[in-house]
All heavy atoms as a GROMACS GRO file, in nm:
protein
  651
    1MET      N    1   3.419  10.150   4.714
    1MET     CA    2   3.472  10.078   4.841
    1MET      C    3   3.508   9.947   4.798
    1MET      O    4   3.444   9.871   4.718
    1MET     CB    5   3.341  10.077   4.935
    1MET     CG    6   3.385  10.017   5.060
    1MET     SD    7   3.280  10.072   5.200
    1MET     CE    8   3.386  10.059   5.328
    2LEU      N    9   3.613   9.886   4.862
    2LEU     CA   10   3.674   9.759   4.836
    2LEU      C   11   3.578   9.643   4.896
    2LEU      O   12   3.550   9.651   5.008
    2LEU     CB   13   3.814   9.743   4.870
    2LEU     CG   14   3.915   9.843   4.811
    2LEU    CD1   15   4.048   9.824   4.873
    2LEU    CD2   16   3.925   9.808   4.655
    3ASP      N   17   3.555   9.540   4.820
    3ASP     CA   18   3.495   9.429   4.879
    3ASP      C   19   3.605   9.342   4.950
    3ASP      O   20   3.716   9.336   4.906
    3ASP     CB   21   3.442   9.333   4.755
    3ASP     CG   22   3.358   9.221   4.803
    3ASP    OD1   23   3.367   9.183   4.927
    3ASP    OD2   24   3.291   9.155   4.730
    4LYS      N   25   3.576   9.299   5.074
    4LYS     CA   26   3.665   9.232   5.154
    4LYS      C   27   3.709   9.095   5.103
    4LYS      O   28   3.819   9.050   5.137
    4LYS     CB   29   3.609   9.199   5.289
    4LYS     CG   30   3.577   9.332   5.375
    4LYS     CD   31   3.522   9.296   5.506
    4LYS     CE   32   3.503   9.429   5.586
    4LYS     NZ   33   3.452   9.395   5.732
    5THR      N   34   3.647   9.028   5.005
    5THR     CA   35   3.678   8.902   4.964
    5THR      C   36   3.736   8.898   4.814
    5THR      O   37   3.812   8.803   4.781
    5THR     CB   38   3.562   8.803   4.975
    5THR    OG1   39   3.464   8.850   4.888
    5THR    CG2   40   3.521   8.796   5.116
    6ILE      N   41   3.711   8.994   4.745
    6ILE     CA   42   3.759   9.004   4.612
    6ILE      C   43   3.883   9.082   4.596
    6ILE      O   44   3.890   9.198   4.632
    6ILE     CB   45   3.648   9.071   4.511
    6ILE    CG1   46   3.510   8.983   4.522
    6ILE    CG2   47   3.698   9.073   4.366
    6ILE    CD1   48   3.402   9.030   4.441
    7PRO      N   49   4.002   9.019   4.552
    7PRO     CA   50   4.113   9.095   4.533
    7PRO      C   51   4.106   9.208   4.426
    7PRO      O   52   4.040   9.196   4.320
    7PRO     CB   53   4.224   8.998   4.482
    7PRO     CG   54   4.158   8.860   4.495
    7PRO     CD   55   4.010   8.882   4.507
    8GLN      N   56   4.160   9.325   4.457
    8GLN     CA   57   4.155   9.439   4.356
    8GLN      C   58   4.285   9.512   4.352
    8GLN      O   59   4.366   9.496   4.446
    8GLN     CB   60   4.044   9.532   4.409
    8GLN     CG   61   3.904   9.480   4.417
    8GLN     CD   62   3.788   9.577   4.419
    8GLN    OE1   63   3.832   9.703   4.415
    8GLN    NE2   64   3.674   9.538   4.442
    9TRP      N   65   4.311   9.576   4.240
    9TRP     CA   66   4.442   9.637   4.216
    9TRP      C   67   4.454   9.774   4.307
    9TRP      O   68   4.349   9.842   4.305
    9TRP     CB   69   4.449   9.678   4.070
    9TRP     CG   70   4.496   9.556   3.987
    9TRP    CD1   71   4.405   9.492   3.911
    9TRP    CD2   72   4.616   9.488   3.988
    9TRP    NE1   73   4.467   9.377   3.855
    9TRP    CE2   74   4.609   9.385   3.894
    9TRP    CE3   75   4.741   9.514   4.042
    9TRP    CZ2   76   4.704   9.284   3.869
    9TRP    CZ3   77   4.847   9.426   4.002
    9TRP    CH2   78   4.822   9.316   3.923
   10VAL      N   79   4.558   9.787   4.370
   10VAL     CA   80   4.575   9.912   4.454
   10VAL      C   81   4.730   9.953   4.437
   10VAL      O   82   4.803   9.871   4.391
   10VAL     CB   83   4.556   9.880   4.606
   10VAL    CG1   84   4.412   9.855   4.644
   10VAL    CG2   85   4.650   9.777   4.652
   11ALA      N   86   4.745  10.080   4.444
   11ALA     CA   87   4.860  10.131   4.437
   11ALA      C   88   4.937  10.135   4.574
   11ALA      O   89   4.875  10.197   4.671
   11ALA     CB   90   4.857  10.282   4.379
   12VAL      N   91   5.055  10.076   4.579
   12VAL     CA   92   5.128  10.074   4.707
   12VAL      C   93   5.251  10.176   4.707
   12VAL      O   94   5.332  10.164   4.619
   12VAL     CB   95   5.174   9.933   4.744
   12VAL    CG1   96   5.265   9.936   4.866
   12VAL    CG2   97   5.067   9.829   4.738
   13LYS      N   98   5.237  10.278   4.803
   13LYS     CA   99   5.354  10.378   4.800
   13LYS      C  100   5.478  10.319   4.858
   13LYS      O  101   5.468  10.256   4.965
   13LYS     CB  102   5.294  10.505   4.868
   13LYS     CG  103   5.403  10.616   4.858
   13LYS     CD  104   5.333  10.744   4.880
   13LYS     CE  105   5.419  10.864   4.882
   13LYS     NZ  106   5.503  10.883   4.760
   14THR      N  107   5.594  10.339   4.796
   14THR     CA  108   5.717  10.298   4.855
   14THR      C  109   5.814  10.408   4.887
   14THR      O  110   5.782  10.524   4.845
   14THR     CB  111   5.781  10.200   4.765
   14THR    OG1  112   5.822  10.270   4.632
   14THR    CG2  113   5.679  10.086   4.710
   15MET      N  114   5.917  10.378   4.941
   15MET     CA  115   6.028  10.481   4.953
   15MET      C  116   6.090  10.490   4.830
   15MET      O  117   6.083  10.409   4.732
   15MET     CB  118   6.141  10.434   5.056
   15MET     CG  119   6.082  10.433   5.196
   15MET     SD  120   6.193  10.392   5.327
   15MET     CE  121   6.338  10.330   5.265
   16SER      N  122   6.148  10.609   4.787
   16SER     CA  123   6.216  10.637   4.672
   16SER      C  124   6.318  10.538   4.650
   16SER      O  125   6.409  10.515   4.733
   16SER     CB  126   6.262  10.777   4.685
   16SER     OG  127   6.332  10.818   4.552
   17ARG      N  128   6.327  10.486   4.529
   17ARG     CA  129   6.429  10.394   4.478
   17ARG      C  130   6.424  10.252   4.546
   17ARG      O  131   6.522  10.186   4.541
   17ARG     CB  132   6.568  10.450   4.489
   17ARG     CG  133   6.586  10.590   4.423
   17ARG     CD  134   6.724  10.631   4.414
   17ARG     NE  135   6.781  10.606   4.293
   17ARG     CZ  136   6.899  10.634   4.252
   17ARG    NH1  137   6.961  10.724   4.336
   17ARG    NH2  138   6.952  10.580   4.149
   18HIS      N  139   6.312  10.223   4.601
   18HIS     CA  140   6.288  10.090   4.674
   18HIS      C  141   6.178  10.013   4.600
   18HIS      O  142   6.135   9.917   4.639
   18HIS     CB  143   6.254  10.103   4.813
   18HIS     CG  144   6.374  10.140   4.899
   18HIS    ND1  145   6.434  10.272   4.900
   18HIS    CD2  146   6.452  10.061   4.983
   18HIS    CE1  147   6.536  10.269   4.981
   18HIS    NE2  148   6.547  10.145   5.035
   19GLU      N  149   6.141  10.057   4.488
   19GLU     CA  150   6.034   9.991   4.406
   19GLU      C  151   6.048   9.846   4.380
   19GLU      O  152   5.972   9.770   4.398
   19GLU     CB  153   5.996  10.067   4.276
   19GLU     CG  154   5.953  10.212   4.296
   19GLU     CD  155   6.083  10.311   4.298
   19GLU    OE1  156   6.192  10.270   4.295
   19GLU    OE2  157   6.039  10.430   4.306
   20LYS      N  158   6.176   9.816   4.332
   20LYS     CA  159   6.204   9.685   4.297
   20LYS      C  160   6.218   9.592   4.412
   20LYS      O  161   6.173   9.469   4.403
   20LYS     CB  162   6.341   9.672   4.213
   20LYS     CG  163   6.333   9.739   4.081
   20LYS     CD  164   6.445   9.732   4.003
   20LYS     CE  165   6.446   9.802   3.865
   20LYS     NZ  166   6.562   9.801   3.794
   21VAL      N  167   6.259   9.642   4.531
   21VAL     CA  168   6.266   9.569   4.647
   21VAL      C  169   6.129   9.526   4.694
   21VAL      O  170   6.105   9.426   4.729
   21VAL     CB  171   6.340   9.657   4.772
   21VAL    CG1  172   6.332   9.582   4.887
   21VAL    CG2  173   6.487   9.664   4.717
   22VAL      N  174   6.035   9.625   4.694
   22VAL     CA  175   5.898   9.600   4.732
   22VAL      C  176   5.834   9.503   4.641
   22VAL      O  177   5.768   9.422   4.678
   22VAL     CB  178   5.819   9.736   4.746
   22VAL    CG1  179   5.667   9.716   4.763
   22VAL    CG2  180   5.892   9.814   4.856
   23TYR      N  181   5.855   9.522   4.505
   23TYR     CA  182   5.800   9.431   4.406
   23TYR      C  183   5.847   9.288   4.434
   23TYR      O  184   5.767   9.204   4.440
   23TYR     CB  185   5.850   9.479   4.264
   23TYR     CG  186   5.813   9.379   4.158
   23TYR    CD1  187   5.691   9.397   4.091
   23TYR    CD2  188   5.909   9.288   4.113
   23TYR    CE1  189   5.662   9.294   3.996
   23TYR    CE2  190   5.873   9.207   4.015
   23TYR     CZ  191   5.750   9.211   3.944
   23TYR     OH  192   5.714   9.122   3.851
   24ASN      N  193   5.982   9.268   4.459
   24ASN     CA  194   6.026   9.121   4.473
   24ASN      C  195   5.965   9.074   4.612
   24ASN      O  196   5.935   8.956   4.622
   24ASN     CB  197   6.180   9.133   4.485
   24ASN     CG  198   6.239   9.161   4.347
   24ASN    OD1  199   6.164   9.121   4.259
   24ASN    ND2  200   6.349   9.202   4.341
   25SER      N  201   5.951   9.144   4.728
   25SER     CA  202   5.907   9.108   4.842
   25SER      C  203   5.764   9.067   4.837
   25SER      O  204   5.732   8.948   4.882
   25SER     CB  205   5.913   9.225   4.946
   25SER     OG  206   5.855   9.185   5.066
   26LEU      N  207   5.685   9.153   4.768
   26LEU     CA  208   5.538   9.122   4.759
   26LEU      C  209   5.522   8.992   4.664
   26LEU      O  210   5.434   8.911   4.695
   26LEU     CB  211   5.454   9.232   4.705
   26LEU     CG  212   5.439   9.345   4.790
   26LEU    CD1  213   5.386   9.465   4.714
   26LEU    CD2  214   5.363   9.315   4.914
   27GLN      N  215   5.594   8.977   4.561
   27GLN     CA  216   5.593   8.867   4.462
   27GLN      C  217   5.630   8.742   4.535
   27GLN      O  218   5.566   8.631   4.515
   27GLN     CB  219   5.671   8.895   4.341
   27GLN     CG  220   5.644   8.806   4.238
   27GLN     CD  221   5.716   8.847   4.103
   27GLN    OE1  222   5.832   8.869   4.110
   27GLN    NE2  223   5.660   8.830   3.987
   28SER      N  224   5.730   8.743   4.621
   28SER     CA  225   5.767   8.627   4.695
   28SER      C  226   5.660   8.579   4.797
   28SER      O  227   5.666   8.468   4.837
   28SER     CB  228   5.907   8.650   4.769
   28SER     OG  229   5.883   8.733   4.865
   29LYS      N  230   5.572   8.670   4.832
   29LYS     CA  231   5.478   8.633   4.928
   29LYS      C  232   5.354   8.586   4.862
   29LYS      O  233   5.255   8.554   4.925
   29LYS     CB  234   5.446   8.749   5.021
   29LYS     CG  235   5.569   8.781   5.128
   29LYS     CD  236   5.524   8.897   5.202
   29LYS     CE  237   5.633   8.940   5.311
   29LYS     NZ  238   5.766   8.899   5.289
   30GLY      N  239   5.355   8.574   4.723
   30GLY     CA  240   5.248   8.522   4.647
   30GLY      C  241   5.141   8.625   4.588
   30GLY      O  242   5.040   8.588   4.541
   31TYR      N  243   5.170   8.736   4.610
   31TYR     CA  244   5.086   8.845   4.553
   31TYR      C  245   5.100   8.870   4.407
   31TYR      O  246   5.222   8.849   4.360
   31TYR     CB  247   5.093   8.989   4.627
   31TYR     CG  248   5.055   8.971   4.769
   31TYR    CD1  249   5.133   8.966   4.882
   31TYR    CD2  250   4.911   8.972   4.797
   31TYR    CE1  251   5.090   8.964   5.004
   31TYR    CE2  252   4.870   8.972   4.932
   31TYR     CZ  253   4.960   8.968   5.032
   31TYR     OH  254   4.912   8.949   5.172
   32GLU      N  255   5.007   8.909   4.338
   32GLU     CA  256   5.024   8.953   4.191
   32GLU      C  257   5.055   9.098   4.187
   32GLU      O  258   4.980   9.175   4.247
   32GLU     CB  259   4.882   8.934   4.122
   32GLU     CG  260   4.888   8.960   3.976
   32GLU     CD  261   4.767   8.918   3.905
   32GLU    OE1  262   4.679   8.867   3.960
   32GLU    OE2  263   4.760   8.960   3.785
   33VAL      N  264   5.174   9.118   4.138
   33VAL     CA  265   5.232   9.260   4.138
   33VAL      C  266   5.268   9.302   4.007
   33VAL      O  267   5.307   9.229   3.917
   33VAL     CB  268   5.354   9.253   4.236
   33VAL    CG1  269   5.400   9.392   4.263
   33VAL    CG2  270   5.342   9.182   4.374
   34TYR      N  271   5.254   9.442   3.994
   34TYR     CA  272   5.287   9.498   3.861
   34TYR      C  273   5.382   9.622   3.879
   34TYR      O  274   5.347   9.712   3.966
   34TYR     CB  275   5.156   9.539   3.781
   34TYR     CG  276   5.190   9.608   3.656
   34TYR    CD1  277   5.243   9.543   3.546
   34TYR    CD2  278   5.145   9.736   3.639
   34TYR    CE1  279   5.273   9.594   3.420
   34TYR    CE2  280   5.165   9.799   3.505
   34TYR     CZ  281   5.223   9.727   3.412
   34TYR     OH  282   5.252   9.782   3.291
   35LEU      N  283   5.493   9.623   3.815
   35LEU     CA  284   5.584   9.741   3.832
   35LEU      C  285   5.628   9.777   3.681
   35LEU      O  286   5.707   9.715   3.616
   35LEU     CB  287   5.713   9.703   3.906
   35LEU     CG  288   5.828   9.802   3.915
   35LEU    CD1  289   5.763   9.932   3.978
   35LEU    CD2  290   5.936   9.769   3.997
   36PRO      N  291   5.561   9.878   3.626
   36PRO     CA  292   5.590   9.912   3.482
   36PRO      C  293   5.736   9.983   3.492
   36PRO      O  294   5.762  10.073   3.582
   36PRO     CB  295   5.489  10.011   3.444
   36PRO     CG  296   5.434  10.061   3.573
   36PRO     CD  297   5.452   9.955   3.665
   37THR      N  298   5.820   9.943   3.400
   37THR     CA  299   5.945  10.004   3.390
   37THR      C  300   5.978  10.041   3.241
   37THR      O  301   5.924  10.004   3.151
   37THR     CB  302   6.062   9.895   3.430
   37THR    OG1  303   6.053   9.777   3.347
   37THR    CG2  304   6.048   9.859   3.572
   38ARG      N  305   6.086  10.126   3.241
   38ARG     CA  306   6.142  10.170   3.106
   38ARG      C  307   6.299  10.159   3.117
   38ARG      O  308   6.359  10.166   3.227
   38ARG     CB  309   6.099  10.304   3.072
   38ARG     CG  310   6.158  10.417   3.153
   38ARG     CD  311   6.120  10.555   3.119
   38ARG     NE  312   6.192  10.656   3.197
   38ARG     CZ  313   6.141  10.703   3.315
   38ARG    NH1  314   6.028  10.664   3.357
   38ARG    NH2  315   6.202  10.803   3.388
   39LYS      N  316   6.361  10.146   2.995
   39LYS     CA  317   6.498  10.149   2.996
   39LYS      C  318   6.561  10.278   2.973
   39LYS      O  319   6.516  10.363   2.895
   39LYS     CB  320   6.552  10.058   2.888
   39LYS     CG  321   6.519   9.911   2.907
   39LYS     CD  322   6.612   9.820   2.827
   39LYS     CE  323   6.576   9.678   2.848
   39LYS     NZ  324   6.630   9.622   2.960
   40GLU      N  325   6.659  10.312   3.050
   40GLU     CA  326   6.734  10.438   3.040
   40GLU      C  327   6.882  10.409   3.028
   40GLU      O  328   6.940  10.323   3.104
   40GLU     CB  329   6.706  10.529   3.163
   40GLU     CG  330   6.579  10.587   3.174
   40GLU     CD  331   6.565  10.693   3.295
   40GLU    OE1  332   6.671  10.699   3.383
   40GLU    OE2  333   6.465  10.759   3.308
   41LEU      N  334   6.951  10.504   2.944
   41LEU     CA  335   7.092  10.482   2.944
   41LEU      C  336   7.153  10.580   3.048
   41LEU      O  337   7.146  10.699   3.056
   41LEU     CB  338   7.147  10.537   2.806
   41LEU     CG  339   7.284  10.523   2.778
   41LEU    CD1  340   7.333  10.375   2.777
   41LEU    CD2  341   7.313  10.576   2.645
   42HIS      N  342   7.227  10.508   3.149
   42HIS     CA  343   7.296  10.570   3.243
   42HIS      C  344   7.441  10.577   3.223
   42HIS      O  345   7.499  10.481   3.176
   42HIS     CB  346   7.278  10.504   3.384
   42HIS     CG  347   7.136  10.528   3.442
   42HIS    ND1  348   7.116  10.521   3.574
   42HIS    CD2  349   7.027  10.549   3.384
   42HIS    CE1  350   6.987  10.551   3.598
   42HIS    NE2  351   6.934  10.558   3.474
   43LYS      N  352   7.506  10.702   3.240
   43LYS     CA  353   7.646  10.718   3.196
   43LYS      C  354   7.733  10.740   3.328
   43LYS      O  355   7.703  10.818   3.420
   43LYS     CB  356   7.662  10.844   3.110
   43LYS     CG  357   7.597  10.838   2.983
   43LYS     CD  358   7.613  10.944   2.901
   43LYS     CE  359   7.526  10.940   2.766
   43LYS     NZ  360   7.541  11.070   2.696
   44TRP      N  361   7.856  10.683   3.335
   44TRP     CA  362   7.949  10.704   3.440
   44TRP      C  363   8.078  10.739   3.365
   44TRP      O  364   8.081  10.751   3.243
   44TRP     CB  365   7.980  10.580   3.515
   44TRP     CG  366   7.858  10.537   3.609
   44TRP    CD1  367   7.827  10.579   3.738
   44TRP    CD2  368   7.747  10.448   3.564
   44TRP    NE1  369   7.721  10.521   3.784
   44TRP    CE2  370   7.666  10.440   3.679
   44TRP    CE3  371   7.715  10.377   3.458
   44TRP    CZ2  372   7.547  10.372   3.676
   44TRP    CZ3  373   7.596  10.297   3.461
   44TRP    CH2  374   7.516  10.303   3.564
   45LYS      N  375   8.180  10.780   3.441
   45LYS     CA  376   8.310  10.824   3.380
   45LYS      C  377   8.356  10.706   3.294
   45LYS      O  378   8.413  10.739   3.187
   45LYS     CB  379   8.402  10.860   3.484
   45LYS     CG  380   8.382  10.990   3.537
   45LYS     CD  381   8.493  11.032   3.646
   45LYS     CE  382   8.458  11.161   3.705
   45LYS     NZ  383   8.570  11.202   3.796
   46ASP      N  384   8.349  10.590   3.334
   46ASP     CA  385   8.423  10.477   3.263
   46ASP      C  386   8.328  10.392   3.182
   46ASP      O  387   8.377  10.311   3.096
   46ASP     CB  388   8.490  10.391   3.367
   46ASP     CG  389   8.392  10.325   3.466
   46ASP    OD1  390   8.285  10.394   3.489
   46ASP    OD2  391   8.438  10.233   3.525
   47ARG      N  392   8.202  10.409   3.184
   47ARG     CA  393   8.107  10.318   3.108
   47ARG      C  394   7.971  10.373   3.088
   47ARG      O  395   7.932  10.479   3.160
   47ARG     CB  396   8.107  10.180   3.180
   47ARG     CG  397   8.030  10.182   3.305
   47ARG     CD  398   8.039  10.047   3.376
   47ARG     NE  399   7.951  10.038   3.494
   47ARG     CZ  400   7.989  10.082   3.615
   47ARG    NH1  401   8.107  10.140   3.637
   47ARG    NH2  402   7.906  10.071   3.718
   48LYS      N  403   7.891  10.309   3.008
   48LYS     CA  404   7.749  10.339   2.994
   48LYS      C  405   7.672  10.211   3.012
   48LYS      O  406   7.719  10.102   2.966
   48LYS     CB  407   7.725  10.398   2.846
   48LYS     CG  408   7.797  10.507   2.827
   48LYS     CD  409   7.758  10.568   2.677
   48LYS     CE  410   7.830  10.688   2.634
   48LYS     NZ  411   7.806  10.728   2.495
   49LYS      N  412   7.562  10.219   3.060
   49LYS     CA  413   7.473  10.093   3.089
   49LYS      C  414   7.343  10.130   3.080
   49LYS      O  415   7.282  10.220   3.122
   49LYS     CB  416   7.508  10.052   3.237
   49LYS     CG  417   7.446   9.913   3.257
   49LYS     CD  418   7.483   9.862   3.402
   49LYS     CE  419   7.424   9.736   3.440
   49LYS     NZ  420   7.453   9.687   3.573
   50TRP      N  421   7.250  10.033   3.025
   50TRP     CA  422   7.109  10.043   3.012
   50TRP      C  423   7.055   9.989   3.130
   50TRP      O  424   7.085   9.877   3.174
   50TRP     CB  425   7.047   9.973   2.895
   50TRP     CG  426   7.077  10.038   2.764
   50TRP    CD1  427   7.186  10.009   2.673
   50TRP    CD2  428   7.004  10.140   2.710
   50TRP    NE1  429   7.170  10.090   2.570
   50TRP    CE2  430   7.064  10.176   2.582
   50TRP    CE3  431   6.888  10.223   2.749
   50TRP    CZ2  432   7.017  10.278   2.508
   50TRP    CZ3  433   6.848  10.314   2.666
   50TRP    CH2  434   6.916  10.350   2.551
   51VAL      N  435   6.961  10.067   3.198
   51VAL     CA  436   6.910  10.030   3.334
   51VAL      C  437   6.763  10.040   3.330
   51VAL      O  438   6.706  10.127   3.277
   51VAL     CB  439   6.958  10.125   3.444
   51VAL    CG1  440   6.901  10.090   3.582
   51VAL    CG2  441   7.122  10.131   3.445
   52ASP      N  442   6.692   9.939   3.395
   52ASP     CA  443   6.550   9.937   3.405
   52ASP      C  444   6.512  10.030   3.518
   52ASP      O  445   6.553  10.000   3.628
   52ASP     CB  446   6.486   9.800   3.425
   52ASP     CG  447   6.473   9.720   3.302
   52ASP    OD1  448   6.449   9.788   3.207
   52ASP    OD2  449   6.490   9.595   3.308
   53VAL      N  450   6.427  10.135   3.494
   53VAL     CA  451   6.389  10.220   3.596
   53VAL      C  452   6.235  10.216   3.594
   53VAL      O  453   6.167  10.201   3.498
   53VAL     CB  454   6.437  10.361   3.578
   53VAL    CG1  455   6.584  10.369   3.593
   53VAL    CG2  456   6.401  10.418   3.455
   54PRO      N  457   6.170  10.244   3.723
   54PRO     CA  458   6.025  10.244   3.723
   54PRO      C  459   5.971  10.354   3.646
   54PRO      O  460   6.022  10.454   3.637
   54PRO     CB  461   5.996  10.263   3.882
   54PRO     CG  462   6.119  10.224   3.944
   54PRO     CD  463   6.223  10.250   3.847
   55LEU      N  464   5.856  10.326   3.572
   55LEU     CA  465   5.774  10.436   3.503
   55LEU      C  466   5.725  10.526   3.586
   55LEU      O  467   5.718  10.656   3.564
   55LEU     CB  468   5.684  10.369   3.406
   55LEU     CG  469   5.621  10.433   3.299
   55LEU    CD1  470   5.721  10.503   3.211
   55LEU    CD2  471   5.519  10.366   3.221
   56ILE      N  472   5.664  10.479   3.696
   56ILE     CA  473   5.596  10.566   3.804
   56ILE      C  474   5.681  10.558   3.926
   56ILE      O  475   5.675  10.444   3.998
   56ILE     CB  476   5.451  10.531   3.820
   56ILE    CG1  477   5.382  10.524   3.693
   56ILE    CG2  478   5.387  10.618   3.921
   56ILE    CD1  479   5.243  10.473   3.698
   57SER      N  480   5.762  10.656   3.973
   57SER     CA  481   5.844  10.643   4.082
   57SER      C  482   5.774  10.626   4.216
   57SER      O  483   5.662  10.694   4.224
   57SER     CB  484   5.951  10.754   4.081
   57SER     OG  485   5.889  10.871   4.110
   58THR      N  486   5.817  10.561   4.299
   58THR     CA  487   5.773  10.544   4.451
   58THR      C  488   5.626  10.480   4.447
   58THR      O  489   5.572  10.455   4.544
   58THR     CB  490   5.749  10.673   4.531
   58THR    OG1  491   5.649  10.757   4.467
   58THR    CG2  492   5.879  10.754   4.526
   59TYR      N  493   5.582  10.398   4.342
   59TYR     CA  494   5.465  10.317   4.346
   59TYR      C  495   5.486  10.186   4.281
   59TYR      O  496   5.560  10.163   4.182
   59TYR     CB  497   5.348  10.396   4.272
   59TYR     CG  498   5.295  10.506   4.355
   59TYR    CD1  499   5.331  10.638   4.324
   59TYR    CD2  500   5.193  10.474   4.439
   59TYR    CE1  501   5.281  10.736   4.399
   59TYR    CE2  502   5.139  10.591   4.524
   59TYR     CZ  503   5.190  10.716   4.499
   59TYR     OH  504   5.128  10.822   4.571
   60VAL      N  505   5.414  10.085   4.347
   60VAL     CA  506   5.410   9.946   4.296
   60VAL      C  507   5.268   9.908   4.292
   60VAL      O  508   5.176   9.955   4.393
   60VAL     CB  509   5.483   9.846   4.374
   60VAL    CG1  510   5.466   9.711   4.338
   60VAL    CG2  511   5.640   9.893   4.375
   61PHE      N  512   5.208   9.839   4.192
   61PHE     CA  513   5.076   9.801   4.197
   61PHE      C  514   5.054   9.659   4.228
   61PHE      O  515   5.127   9.571   4.192
   61PHE     CB  516   5.010   9.817   4.054
   61PHE     CG  517   5.032   9.967   4.028
   61PHE    CD1  518   5.140  10.010   3.941
   61PHE    CD2  519   4.937  10.063   4.042
   61PHE    CE1  520   5.153  10.135   3.898
   61PHE    CE2  521   4.944  10.196   4.020
   61PHE     CZ  522   5.061  10.241   3.944
   62CYS      N  523   4.960   9.636   4.320
   62CYS     CA  524   4.938   9.502   4.372
   62CYS      C  525   4.793   9.463   4.382
   62CYS      O  526   4.703   9.546   4.412
   62CYS     CB  527   4.991   9.495   4.527
   62CYS     SG  528   4.988   9.330   4.612
   63LYS      N  529   4.764   9.333   4.338
   63LYS     CA  530   4.620   9.290   4.362
   63LYS      C  531   4.611   9.221   4.483
   63LYS      O  532   4.679   9.112   4.513
   63LYS     CB  533   4.593   9.183   4.232
   63LYS     CG  534   4.449   9.150   4.218
   63LYS     CD  535   4.437   9.086   4.084
   63LYS     CE  536   4.292   9.064   4.053
   63LYS     NZ  537   4.261   9.002   3.928
   64ILE      N  538   4.510   9.276   4.565
   64ILE     CA  539   4.517   9.227   4.707
   64ILE      C  540   4.376   9.238   4.771
   64ILE      O  541   4.293   9.313   4.709
   64ILE     CB  542   4.605   9.299   4.786
   64ILE    CG1  543   4.635   9.258   4.928
   64ILE    CG2  544   4.573   9.452   4.787
   64ILE    CD1  545   4.755   9.306   4.996
   65VAL      N  546   4.333   9.174   4.865
   65VAL     CA  547   4.210   9.182   4.930
   65VAL      C  548   4.220   9.292   5.046
   65VAL      O  549   4.333   9.317   5.092
   65VAL     CB  550   4.165   9.048   5.005
   65VAL    CG1  551   4.132   8.953   4.883
   65VAL    CG2  552   4.258   8.988   5.091
   66LYS      N  553   4.109   9.338   5.080
   66LYS     CA  554   4.111   9.458   5.171
   66LYS      C  555   4.177   9.420   5.300
   66LYS      O  556   4.226   9.496   5.360
   66LYS     CB  557   3.971   9.501   5.190
   66LYS     CG  558   3.957   9.628   5.276
   66LYS     CD  559   3.816   9.670   5.293
   66LYS     CE  560   3.797   9.800   5.392
   66LYS     NZ  561   3.660   9.837   5.399
   67GLU      N  562   4.152   9.300   5.352
   67GLU     CA  563   4.208   9.258   5.479
   67GLU      C  564   4.364   9.265   5.490
   67GLU      O  565   4.426   9.280   5.594
   67GLU     CB  566   4.158   9.116   5.516
   67GLU     CG  567   4.022   9.116   5.535
   67GLU     CD  568   3.968   8.962   5.540
   67GLU    OE1  569   4.041   8.875   5.512
   67GLU    OE2  570   3.852   8.951   5.576
   68ASP      N  571   4.429   9.253   5.372
   68ASP     CA  572   4.579   9.242   5.367
   68ASP      C  573   4.633   9.392   5.355
   68ASP      O  574   4.764   9.414   5.361
   68ASP     CB  575   4.623   9.158   5.268
   68ASP     CG  576   4.594   9.003   5.300
   68ASP    OD1  577   4.585   8.982   5.410
   68ASP    OD2  578   4.615   8.927   5.209
   69LEU      N  579   4.559   9.494   5.326
   69LEU     CA  580   4.592   9.628   5.303
   69LEU      C  581   4.681   9.677   5.424
   69LEU      O  582   4.789   9.743   5.403
   69LEU     CB  583   4.490   9.722   5.260
   69LEU     CG  584   4.438   9.720   5.115
   69LEU    CD1  585   4.319   9.813   5.120
   69LEU    CD2  586   4.542   9.747   5.026
   70PHE      N  587   4.640   9.652   5.545
   70PHE     CA  588   4.706   9.708   5.664
   70PHE      C  589   4.850   9.635   5.665
   70PHE      O  590   4.951   9.698   5.694
   70PHE     CB  591   4.640   9.680   5.788
   70PHE     CG  592   4.707   9.718   5.913
   70PHE    CD1  593   4.722   9.853   5.938
   70PHE    CD2  594   4.772   9.613   5.986
   70PHE    CE1  595   4.783   9.896   6.057
   70PHE    CE2  596   4.840   9.672   6.104
   70PHE     CZ  597   4.851   9.794   6.129
   71TRP      N  598   4.852   9.512   5.632
   71TRP     CA  599   4.973   9.436   5.651
   71TRP      C  600   5.076   9.502   5.552
   71TRP      O  601   5.196   9.512   5.587
   71TRP     CB  602   4.953   9.280   5.618
   71TRP     CG  603   5.084   9.214   5.602
   71TRP    CD1  604   5.153   9.164   5.710
   71TRP    CD2  605   5.157   9.187   5.482
   71TRP    NE1  606   5.274   9.109   5.658
   71TRP    CE2  607   5.271   9.119   5.514
   71TRP    CE3  608   5.140   9.213   5.353
   71TRP    CZ2  609   5.367   9.073   5.428
   71TRP    CZ3  610   5.226   9.170   5.253
   71TRP    CH2  611   5.351   9.105   5.294
   72ILE      N  612   5.038   9.524   5.425
   72ILE     CA  613   5.129   9.584   5.331
   72ILE      C  614   5.174   9.717   5.385
   72ILE      O  615   5.293   9.758   5.359
   72ILE     CB  616   5.068   9.591   5.196
   72ILE    CG1  617   5.060   9.446   5.131
   72ILE    CG2  618   5.145   9.683   5.091
   72ILE    CD1  619   5.004   9.442   5.003
   73ASN      N  620   5.077   9.806   5.414
   73ASN     CA  621   5.114   9.938   5.461
   73ASN      C  622   5.207   9.952   5.587
   73ASN      O  623   5.278  10.036   5.594
   73ASN     CB  624   4.997  10.026   5.481
   73ASN     CG  625   4.923  10.051   5.346
   73ASN    OD1  626   4.990  10.061   5.239
   73ASN    ND2  627   4.792  10.059   5.359
   74SER      N  628   5.212   9.846   5.669
   74SER     CA  629   5.276   9.856   5.785
   74SER      C  630   5.414   9.780   5.791
   74SER      O  631   5.497   9.801   5.877
   74SER     CB  632   5.195   9.804   5.915
   74SER     OG  633   5.167   9.663   5.894
   75GLU      N  634   5.426   9.697   5.698
   75GLU     CA  635   5.552   9.620   5.692
   75GLU      C  636   5.682   9.710   5.646
   75GLU      O  637   5.666   9.782   5.554
   75GLU     CB  638   5.542   9.500   5.593
   75GLU     CG  639   5.656   9.407   5.605
   75GLU     CD  640   5.644   9.289   5.525
   75GLU    OE1  641   5.562   9.207   5.577
   75GLU    OE2  642   5.713   9.258   5.427
   76LYS      N  643   5.790   9.690   5.716
   76LYS     CA  644   5.919   9.756   5.679
   76LYS      C  645   6.026   9.664   5.654
   76LYS      O  646   6.037   9.567   5.683
   76LYS     CB  647   5.945   9.859   5.783
   76LYS     CG  648   5.836   9.965   5.802
   76LYS     CD  649   5.877  10.063   5.911
   76LYS     CE  650   5.756  10.163   5.918
   76LYS     NZ  651   5.790  10.263   6.010
   0.00000   0.00000   0.00000
């Protein structure tokens, strides 16, 4: 069970392909956030490009107190 006053790491589920948006949003609000990524080579007809993609899709990790969990889960 989470202590109400001590921040703990939790996994925040996001919509698919919105991990970086959620990461930036939480970070701008002052939360400690972690998004593990890896580099993949993506190919198009005219070019190739190295892209950072999340290691664990649809999840961002955030250090937060229990009282703020509802806020994170309900914000859109």
